[in-house]
C-alpha positions as CSV (number, residue, x, y, z in Angstrom):
1,M,-53.0,-223.3,-39.8
2,S,-51.6,-222.0,-36.4
3,E,-55.4,-222.6,-35.3
4,A,-55.7,-226.0,-36.3
5,R,-52.6,-227.4,-34.7
6,N,-53.4,-225.5,-31.3
7,A,-56.8,-227.1,-31.2
8,V,-54.9,-230.4,-31.8
9,T,-52.4,-229.8,-28.9
10,S,-55.4,-228.8,-26.5
11,W,-57.3,-232.2,-27.9
12,K,-54.1,-234.2,-27.1
13,E,-53.7,-232.6,-23.7
14,D,-57.4,-233.4,-22.9
15,Y,-57.1,-237.0,-23.8
16,N,-53.9,-237.8,-22.6
17,H,-54.1,-236.3,-19.1
18,H,-57.5,-235.7,-18.3
19,R,-60.2,-238.0,-20.2
20,P,-60.3,-241.8,-18.8
21,H,-59.8,-244.8,-21.1
22,S,-62.1,-247.3,-19.7
23,A,-59.1,-250.1,-21.0
24,L,-57.3,-248.5,-18.8
25,G,-59.1,-249.4,-15.8
26,N,-61.1,-245.5,-16.6
27,M,-57.3,-243.1,-16.1
28,P,-55.7,-241.4,-18.5
29,P,-53.2,-242.9,-20.1
30,V,-50.6,-240.1,-18.7
31,E,-51.4,-241.5,-15.0
32,F,-51.5,-245.1,-16.1
33,A,-48.2,-245.0,-17.2
34,M,-46.6,-243.5,-14.1
35,K,-48.7,-245.9,-12.1
36,S,-47.3,-248.8,-14.1
37,T,-44.0,-247.3,-14.2
38,L,-43.7,-247.3,-10.5
39,E,-45.6,-250.6,-10.1
40,K,-42.1,-251.9,-12.0
41,Q,-39.8,-249.9,-10.1
42,A,-40.6,-251.4,-7.0
43,A,-40.9,-255.2,-8.5
């Protein structure tokens, strides 16, 4: 069970922190969220 948990955790890390998403301007979700937050704070 822990092997499956580790595999899912690794996949989520890659998907959210490293893999670009075309719907987000080819940025990873975490980078997009940080950029959006900074833009909202600056407004």
